[in-house]
Phi, psi and omega in degrees: 000128178275134179252145165256103193257133172252111176264127186228136177191154172289344188251107176203171180301143013276007170295162184223130179172183183297319180295317180298317178297316181299311183298316182298311185291321180292325179293319179297318181289324179295320177296319180297331179275004174101011181255160178262136181232130173237133180250132178243125180213185181269161174286157184243100172052030178076349182274340181225102179211168183084210182251128178234157179244139177249180178308143178068015175082021175285123182265136180240126174260116175262102187277142182279072181249145180290131182234153178231153181268116180239167180307322178287347184137178178280122183227158178284153176281151179299136176246352182061278181252352188295337182277343186302313180301322179297304188289328176298317179298318180294316180300319181287314182301317186264003180052051184292133178249349180202139179247131182237109180265148182231133168084129182300322185277005180269109178295321179300322178299309184295317181293320181293319177295324177298313179292324177298321176298321177298323182273000177078023180264131179301146182229148175225143180234137175245126178259130184248357190226163175253143177225156180273195183229350190255324184283160187299317182297318180293320178300317180296310184292330178292323177293321177296316180296320179300317178291318185295322185272002179302321185243012178284138184295317181202155181237142177244137173237153187272355176202164179293325176297317178298322179298312179299319180297315182292319179300318180288319183290317185267352179056049179248155180297135181302331182290348179266009181235125178248155178252118175229112185288167171289181180210188178218168179262102184293342177285330182269317184264092181230158170298168179301135179297345178285345182276130178295146184300329183259002186282149170258171177295331176299323177296323179289322182294339177295328178271322181218102186284003183291124173261128182240130177256130183248139173228121174232114186197165169284130183276077179228166183300316184298332180270009173079029180298326179294320176297317182298322180296334177273328185285317186302310180298323181295318180291319180295326178291323182280326181233086184300336182274354182288141177245138178248137170239117183244115180248144179133161181229165179152180183300335182268008180297321178299322178297320177297316180296320178294323178298316179296316182293315184295324183260005178054056184251024184300330184280341184238357178235124178245119178261117186269339188075209181296133184253127178268315181251092185294319185299318181294327177289318180298327181291350180274352185235179179236337181235135177245137182240130175238123184246026183301146176270339175209139184199123178284324180218288180095090177294328186302323185285330177282331173295318179294316179297325178295334176271007175095010183280151162269127190257135170246126182217155174289146181275081181227150173053228183270006183302317181300341180279345195286314186220159179289163186298332181285349178251344187224122176256122186261136180235155172286152181287060178223144182305318183294320180292318179296318179298318178297321179290327175293323174304314181295321180294321179297322180284336183261340190298331183300330183275357183284135172265107183305315183288333175292317176301317181299313182293323179293318177295321180299324179284325183282321188227119170210149188291332178297319177295319178299316181296318181295321178289327177294323178297327176295323176292319177303318180298320178295317182295323182286342178286338181284127178292149178300138180278132174291163184298327180296320179291323179293321177294320179297318178294321179296321180295339180288353182280354180129173185293301184285304184296323180296318179294320179297311183290326176295321176297322178295321178298315181295316179297319181295321179294317179295319179295322177296319177296321177299314179294322178298324182285313185275338173220082182296159182301331180294340179270000179259123181290130179279132182283147176285143179277148174269115182274097181274128176252111183301128176285171179291330184283116182292347181282344184265000000 
């Protein structure tokens, strides 16, 4: 069955992160498999708005919605019913048969799936993050997620830890949640072509004994920037010949600069700021360090391993599921534990075969496999019959006395507004967009 898929999230290019990478790559693979993909996201600072086209004919709608910068990222403000005229028009124009929302913190994702449910279009949701249960922000987002997933056909999580977290937070049946991990592009993330296929890092060190540790991350508290600021001076003091390359931007960048200045590490620590070409930076090192305090999956560590790195990471979230112990050294989220694991990585890295790591990651993670498994989830979601408005109101009322009445009222209002739009602007008055007929080339890289 061919699908016309609408992927929606507040997070997409030109923004950069794990969700953006996932959406772009999955859309490319779905088109290659013969499906149509349309992406709906917010406009970016006025520089990216309207309709744009990506590789393979993927169409992107950048909607003119007001957005604010919050700790999880820049997201649109709730519009309740205001998004319905936009998405209804897009659904009709593009003949959408399935809506796929991404990321818990995306308001646009939740509202679009809500409106799709009103219109009887099957929905799928992918969760990319872990959240707690005790702090005010988590309680709020968990209630929103519980309401949003009441009528969603199926949910995807990027790790088993993420699945358990989502099932508990949203109070949904476990059989309605599948695990499909992230992946990487093995054609892009490779060791340096100058390295012989059978060589180990010890062979490389005979020509150049320099060991380089690479860190590429958003410099924010959640990504462990505070831990990194304590670890770098300790490692440099113990190993004066070690070189650090730290890429990324964020509120903690000033802290990194102060750490370098205070400890006089200008000769051994290079701060790159925002990184455009991640693969070229990774090829400069042998060890990759991830100090995140919470992580559902972590694409960065499989990209690093694909480039031949030995990875040191904090033992948080779904990270222990990602790679086997000979490729990944796990540390507790404490400076002393991370430093000890870096000691172990320095002693072990010489025996690593970069190209062997690359081939193993290529077999474990690739986007074509992710796309094929996602299509199986789409098939499950499409088997569910559309819920009538009475059933949706009944499910909303199950959320509690106050919250249930509020959400049930929203369901009723959304249905009435949809009927109003159908009457004053029927589907026959919306011009249907022409499809881009993509013919897959012989080269799998395109």
